[in-house]
C-alpha positions as CSV (number, residue, x, y, z in Angstrom):
1,M,-16.0,-20.1,-5.4
2,A,-15.2,-17.2,-8.0
3,T,-14.3,-15.1,-5.0
4,T,-11.5,-17.8,-3.9
5,R,-10.5,-18.3,-7.4
6,N,-10.0,-14.6,-7.8
7,A,-8.0,-14.3,-4.5
8,L,-5.8,-17.2,-5.0
9,G,-5.4,-16.9,-8.8
10,Q,-6.3,-19.7,-11.3
11,N,-3.1,-21.7,-11.1
12,A,-3.2,-21.8,-7.3
13,F,-6.9,-22.5,-7.2
14,D,-6.8,-25.3,-9.7
15,I,-3.8,-27.1,-7.6
16,A,-5.8,-26.7,-4.1
17,W,-9.1,-27.9,-6.0
18,N,-7.3,-31.0,-7.2
19,E,-5.7,-31.7,-4.0
20,G,-8.9,-31.6,-2.3
21,F,-10.5,-33.5,-5.0
22,A,-8.1,-36.3,-4.6
23,L,-8.8,-36.8,-0.9
24,S,-11.0,-39.7,0.3
25,T,-14.2,-38.9,2.1
26,E,-12.5,-40.1,5.4
27,E,-9.5,-37.9,4.7
28,A,-11.5,-34.9,3.9
29,I,-13.4,-35.3,7.1
30,A,-10.2,-35.7,9.1
31,Y,-9.0,-32.7,7.6
32,A,-12.0,-30.8,8.3
33,Q,-12.0,-31.8,12.1
34,R,-8.5,-31.3,12.6
35,G,-9.1,-27.5,12.9
36,R,-6.1,-25.4,13.8
37,G,-4.4,-27.8,16.0
38,E,-3.4,-28.1,19.3
39,R,-3.1,-24.9,21.5
40,K,0.2,-24.4,22.5
41,R,-0.1,-21.7,25.0
42,P,-2.3,-21.6,28.1
43,A,-5.5,-19.5,28.1
44,S,-4.5,-17.1,30.7
45,G,-1.6,-15.9,32.7
46,W,1.8,-14.2,31.3
47,E,2.6,-17.4,29.4
48,S,-0.6,-17.1,27.4
49,L,0.4,-13.8,25.8
50,T,1.3,-13.8,21.9
51,P,4.8,-12.2,20.8
52,T,2.8,-9.2,19.7
53,E,0.9,-8.8,22.9
54,L,4.2,-8.8,24.6
55,N,5.6,-6.3,22.2
56,V,2.6,-4.0,23.0
57,V,3.1,-4.7,26.7
58,G,6.7,-3.7,26.5
59,L,6.0,-0.4,24.9
60,T,3.2,0.2,27.2
61,A,5.6,-0.2,30.2
62,E,8.1,2.1,28.3
63,G,5.6,4.7,28.8
64,L,4.4,4.9,25.2
65,G,0.8,5.6,24.4
66,N,-1.4,3.6,22.0
67,K,-0.9,5.9,19.1
68,D,3.0,5.8,19.6
69,I,2.9,2.1,20.0
70,A,0.8,1.8,16.8
71,E,3.7,3.7,14.9
72,R,6.2,1.7,16.2
73,L,4.7,-1.9,15.3
74,F,3.1,-0.5,11.9
75,I,-0.4,-1.3,13.3
76,S,-3.6,1.1,14.0
77,P,-4.0,2.5,17.6
78,R,-7.5,0.4,17.3
79,T,-5.3,-2.8,17.1
80,V,-3.2,-1.4,19.8
81,Q,-6.1,-1.3,22.0
82,T,-7.6,-4.6,21.1
83,H,-4.4,-6.4,22.1
84,L,-4.3,-4.5,25.2
85,T,-8.0,-5.7,26.0
86,H,-6.9,-9.4,25.3
87,V,-3.8,-8.8,27.5
88,Y,-6.1,-7.3,30.4
89,A,-8.5,-10.3,30.0
90,K,-5.7,-13.0,29.8
91,L,-4.0,-11.4,33.0
92,S,-7.3,-10.3,34.7
93,M,-6.4,-6.9,35.0
94,T,-8.5,-3.7,34.6
95,S,-5.8,-0.9,34.2
96,R,-2.8,0.2,32.4
97,I,-0.7,0.7,35.9
98,Q,-1.5,-2.8,36.7
99,L,-0.2,-4.1,33.5
100,I,2.9,-1.8,33.8
101,Q,3.5,-3.2,37.3
102,E,3.2,-6.9,36.1
103,A,5.4,-6.1,33.2
104,A,8.1,-4.9,35.5
105,R,7.8,-8.2,37.4
106,H,8.4,-10.1,34.3
107,S,11.3,-8.1,32.9
């Protein structure tokens, strides 16, 4: 609890604590069960890509390497690789060439 209080600041922590304290048991259970909400994108295919993944794909299709993509998007090269790994999985691909070819079909 102290970590959360320090991260939020005393005032924001007190507000959140009081809002939570005011919930009935049923309201608290419903809040906890709702999770992050309904998924808006499909789990696979081109439409499943997030905006950041699409940016990474676009820059990859332009011929940029991970380091250059990272600099453009202000993220680390490792994060670029993680996005590409997710993209490959969502599109059932195994190579950068396949990804570039698919990107050309969608541009």
